Each structure stands twice: as C-alpha cells, then as structure tokens.
Residue, then its C-alpha position, 0 to 999 in steps of 0.5 A: m683403171k675402173i669405171i663407175s657407171k649408173v645402171n639405167n632402165l631398172t627392171r622392176h619385174d626382176l628387181i623385186y626378187v633380189y633387191e633385198k639380197m643385193k649388197i655393196g661389193e657383190p659381183i654382177e654379170l654384164d651381157t652385151d646384146p650387139s643387135t641393140n647395142t645394150t649391155w644388160v646388168i645381171y644379178k643371180n640370173h635376174k636382169i636388173g637394168t642396162l648400160d646404154s651404149f656402153d662400149f668396152q673397146f672405147w674404154g680400153l677394157g676389151s671383153k674381159v671385165m669384172a663388175k661389182i655393185n658400187s652403190i645403192s640409193l634406197n627409195k621409200y616406195l620402190p626397191f631403189e632409185n639409183f644403182d651404180i656399178e664398178i667395172k674393171p678389166t681382168f687382164 
C-alpha cells in the first residue's frame, strides 16, 4: 500500500536553498509535531512544508514509514507550486 499526499504550506525560506537539487524518487523525512498535529516534510535538514492532520495510525502505517518525492510541478516565478510525496510502510 502507498499513499500519495500533497505537501501544504510550502516554506519559501527553506525551499529556496534546495528546490533545484530535488529530484523525483529521492527520499525525504517526515517529522510529526504532536502538539500541533502537523507532520513536517524535511529534505536534507530543510523544512519544506507540512502534511496537515496526517494520521499514520488511521492509514494503518504505524510510525515506520518511508517517503519519497512523487511529483513536482514547476511555476514560472516561484520554485514550484505543487509538491507530492509517496508514503509507504516499511514493516
């Protein structure tokens, strides 16, 4: 099973340092902040955006997941406008 999710709230201040290096299929990290129920998407120690209200238990993933870049949609004036990731359990 795999889940494709859109990354929300793209952080322009960290994104400008890494957007040219990002390629489809590269691994990324997910870090959950329980106080705000937000999951951060992290690429090479830079916070890229969030997965709002993403519940790993609801999807049956537990806490052990592997995530990678699924698609990037470029924009003329910004680094990119759409960023999707693929999340799979690691069992």
